[in-house]
N, C-alpha and C positions, 0 to 999 in steps of 0.2 A: 417507525423506522425505516431508517435508510438503509441500502446495502450497498457499498460496491465494488468493486472489480477489477483491481488496475494489473493492465497484464504488462509483464513487463520481459523487453529478451534481452540476456546479458549478453556483453560482451566475453567468448571461451576464457581469454586470457586474463579478466576483471571477474571469475567469478567467486574467487573466496575474498575479495575486495569488500565486492557488492554482500555478501551474506553474512561478513562483520557488522557490514555500515546498517543492516537491517537490525540488528542485535537489536541496538540501542533505538532506534525508530522505534522499533516492534515494544518492550519495554516501557518505551518512553509514551505510546501511542496508548498502550490498555490501562494506560495508570490514569487518562484523562476521567474528567465527570462528561458524562452520554457516550462512552466507549461498550458497547454488549463483547464484538468479538475483532480482535486486529492478529491476522494469523497469516504467515506466506506459505505459497501454495505449492512447488516443483510439478512440470508436468512431465507426465509416466511417458513419457516418450522425447522429451528433449529436455538434458538435465543444464540448459540456459536460461530454459523459457520459465518464469514462474508467475503465479496471482496474488498479489497482498486481495485476501478476503477481507473484507470490514463490514461490522454492523452496527452499526450509532443510532443512540436514542430519537433522534430530529435530524432538523437539516442547521438546526446552530450551534451543534455538536459539530456537526461537516465542518464548517464554517470554523472556529475556534480551531477546531485540529489543519485545516492549511493555513490560518495563518502562527499555526506554534510553531517557535523555534528548530526544535528538532525535525519535522516534519519541511521548512525549508531548508534547514542542512544539506537534509537526503535528495531532495530536489534539486539543490545545488551540484551535487556530486554524483547526483547517477546522471549526466549531462556528457561524463566521461567514462558511466560504465556498462551504458545500452547501445546494444546495436542496431533501435531502431526507437521511433518516440515512445513516449510514453502510451499505453491505450488507457483510459477508465470509462467505466462503461457505469451508472448510478442507475436502483432501481427502487421502489416500494413494495410492501405487498397488497398487491391488487383488488386484494380480498376486502381490501380498507378503503377502497376509493367513495 
């Protein structure tokens, strides 16, 4: 299992556009083979800070997702929506090492 936290700081004036664009990304990603969870979380203290919490069956599923058209489209659009570069952290279950 691979867990990814993708932290995004959105430009306040682009927040609604960001939320609209993530809906297609989320639904398409959830339909992918190997996806366990794909959820957008909003920071309780900052309405413009979000984390996409992703769970994937394995690294191959992550690689397939990263090459998908819906993900590539979102990454390209995000450049105009984010106030800071996307921060991505990937994890695996340490009890299974």
